[in-house]
C-alpha positions in Angstrom: 127.9 97.9 98.2 124.5 99.1 99.3 122.4 100.4 96.4 120.7 103.7 97.1 117.0 103.2 96.5 114.5 105.9 95.5 111.1 105.9 94.0 109.3 108.0 91.5 105.6 108.9 91.0 103.7 109.1 87.6 100.0 109.5 86.8 98.4 106.2 85.6 95.8 103.5 85.9 95.7 100.4 88.2 95.2 96.7 88.2 95.3 93.9 90.8 98.0 93.5 93.4 100.2 90.4 93.9 98.5 87.5 95.7 101.1 87.5 98.5 100.4 91.1 99.4 97.4 92.2 101.7 94.2 93.7 100.1 94.8 97.5 99.9 92.8 100.0 102.0 90.8 102.4 99.9 91.4 106.1 100.4 88.7 108.1 102.2 89.3 111.0 99.8 89.5 110.2 96.0 93.2 110.4 94.9 94.7 111.1 91.5 95.9 107.9 90.0 99.7 107.7 90.3 102.6 105.3 89.2 105.7 104.9 91.3 109.1 104.2 90.0 112.4 103.6 91.6 114.5 106.8 90.7 117.7 104.8 90.8 116.7 102.8 87.7 113.2 103.7 86.7 111.7 100.3 87.6 107.9 100.3 88.6 107.3 100.1 92.4 103.6 100.7 92.9 100.4 102.0 91.3 97.7 104.0 92.9 94.3 103.7 91.1 90.8 104.3 92.4 92.2 105.2 95.8 93.9 101.8 96.2 97.5 100.9 96.1 98.8 97.7 94.2 102.1 96.3 93.0 103.2 96.7 89.3 102.5 94.1 86.7 105.1 93.4 84.0 102.5 93.1 81.1 101.1 96.6 81.6 103.4 98.6 83.8 106.7 98.7 81.7 105.6 101.5 79.5 105.3 104.4 82.0 108.5 106.6 81.4 109.4 108.5 78.3 112.6 110.3 77.6 112.3 114.1 78.3 109.6 113.6 80.9 110.1 115.7 84.0 109.6 114.8 87.7 109.5 116.4 91.1 112.2 115.2 93.5 110.7 114.5 96.9 112.4 113.6 100.1 111.6 110.9 102.5 108.8 112.8 104.3 107.2 114.2 101.1 108.9 117.6 100.7 109.7 118.6 97.1 113.5 119.4 96.9 113.9 119.8 93.2 113.2 118.4 89.6 114.7 115.6 87.5 114.3 114.7 83.8 114.5 111.3 82.2 117.5 111.3 79.9 117.7 107.7 78.7 116.0 104.3 78.7 118.1 101.2 78.6 117.3 97.5 78.5 119.0 95.4 81.2 119.6 91.6 80.9 117.9 90.8 84.2 115.4 93.6 84.2 111.6 93.4 83.7 111.5 96.9 82.2 113.9 99.3 80.7 116.0 101.2 83.1 115.7 105.0 83.2 118.5 107.5 83.7 117.7 110.8 85.1 119.4 114.4 85.4 118.9 116.6 88.2 119.3 116.3 92.0 117.8 112.9 92.6 120.4 112.2 95.3 118.6 114.7 97.5 115.3 112.9 97.4 113.7 109.4 98.1 110.9 109.7 95.6 110.1 111.4 92.3 106.6 112.6 91.3 105.5 113.7 87.7 105.9 117.4 87.3 102.3 117.7 86.1 101.0 116.3 89.3 100.6 118.4 92.4 103.3 118.1 95.1 102.4 115.7 98.0 101.5 117.1 101.4 104.6 116.6 103.6 104.2 114.0 106.4 104.2 115.2 110.0 107.2 114.2 112.0 108.0 114.3 115.8 111.1 114.4 117.9 111.5 111.3 120.2 113.4 111.5 123.5 116.8 109.8 124.1 114.8 107.1 126.1 112.5 106.6 123.0 115.5 106.2 120.7 117.3 103.8 123.0 114.3 101.5 123.4 113.7 101.5 119.7 117.4 100.6 119.0 117.0 97.6 121.4 113.8 96.5 119.7 115.3 96.6 116.2 118.5 94.9 117.3 121.0 97.6 116.4 123.4 99.7 118.5 121.9 102.9 117.0 118.9 104.0 114.9 120.6 107.2 113.7 119.9 107.5 110.0 117.9 104.3 109.8 114.7 105.4 111.7 112.0 107.9 110.8 109.5 109.2 113.4 106.2 110.4 112.0 102.6 111.2 113.2 99.2 110.5 111.9 95.6 110.9 113.2 96.0 107.5 114.8 99.1 108.4 116.8 102.8 108.6 116.8 104.9 106.0 114.9 108.4 105.1 113.8 109.8 102.9 111.0 113.3 101.6 111.6 115.6 99.2 109.9 118.8 97.3 110.9 120.4 94.6 108.7 118.0 91.7 108.7 115.0 93.4 110.3 112.5 96.2 109.5 109.8 97.4 111.9 106.9 99.8 112.1 106.1 100.6 115.7 103.6 102.7 117.6 104.6 104.9 120.5 102.8 103.8 123.6 104.6 105.9 126.3 108.0 107.1 127.2 110.5 104.3 126.3 107.8 102.0 125.1 106.7 100.8 121.6 104.2 98.4 120.1 105.3 96.5 117.0 102.5 96.9 114.3 104.6 95.3 111.4 107.9 93.7 111.0 109.9 91.6 108.6 113.0 89.5 109.2 115.3 88.0 106.5 115.0 84.3 106.3 118.6 83.9 106.9 121.4 86.4 107.6 122.9 87.3 104.2 126.6 87.6 103.6 125.8 91.1 102.2 122.3 92.6 102.6 119.9 94.5 104.7 117.2 97.2 104.6 117.4 100.8 103.3 116.5 104.0 105.0 112.6 104.2 105.0 110.3 106.8 103.8 106.8 108.0 105.1 104.9 109.6 102.3 101.1 109.9 101.4 101.1 107.9 98.2 97.3 107.8 97.7 96.3 111.3 98.9 94.1 110.2 101.8 95.9 112.4 104.4 97.7 109.4 106.0 101.3 108.5 105.0 102.3 105.0 103.6 105.8 103.7 104.5 108.3 102.5 101.9 111.1 100.4 102.9 113.9 99.4 100.5 115.7 96.1 100.8 118.7 94.5 99.2 120.2 91.0 99.2 123.6 90.5 97.6 123.0 91.8 94.1 119.2 92.0 94.3 117.1 94.9 95.5 113.6 96.3 95.7 111.0 98.3 97.8 108.1 97.3 100.1 105.0 99.6 100.5 103.2 99.3 103.7 99.8 100.8 104.7 97.9 101.2 108.0 94.9 98.9 108.4 91.6 99.6 110.2 92.7 97.2 113.0 95.7 99.4 113.9 98.3 97.0 112.2 100.3 97.9 109.1 100.2 95.6 106.1 102.3 95.0 102.9 100.2 96.3 100.0 102.7 96.4 97.1 106.2 95.1 96.1 108.2 96.8 93.5 109.9 95.1 90.6 113.2 93.7 91.7 116.4 95.2 90.3 119.8 93.6 90.1 123.3 95.1 90.1 124.8 92.6 87.7 
């Protein structure tokens, strides 16, 4: 059964990213430090500090959430759709941190941001043609991209992020029916159960350009990838969330 993944943001301080993740891009505008959690279970997903994004570290990033703290519920393009409150923290056998339970309309959102922080600026989206959708579906390898693709715009152009079973891609629109792949990931082997979750495009570091968040799951394990545009036009992995487990 596919776990629904979401993320939450909380003010914090940062540290270094994992070695297998690309060096993060500094934001051009100083951003408030922020901590991101998966709203499904409250596990850390990413940290923004000093304008840079990194992955969480177990030694310092498991003490973020407190019972009673309140969070803005944000959808997959950064629009605030409600508020949630932490109701309980629970230790799981296979979890690096305590799992948080929330009250409120979390199912309507993809991310949560601390109530005290200002709401993020919504990401600009665009409407592709049928020709563009069909070309993207062929590229990803799925019969349809409905519900599994997000079309968004930045100062650098028009983009889409799409997922299908064992592949996730970020692509740049070139012309009608033509896309250029700027990031992709394939599963090492086709799982008996698994795939990628519906992606989000939200400005995590406040620099005016959205990051992409892609959820993944393999059997009972799941997590999130945070991607950021690089100066050379490619997109790079800059953070991995802690992994959760449904066992």
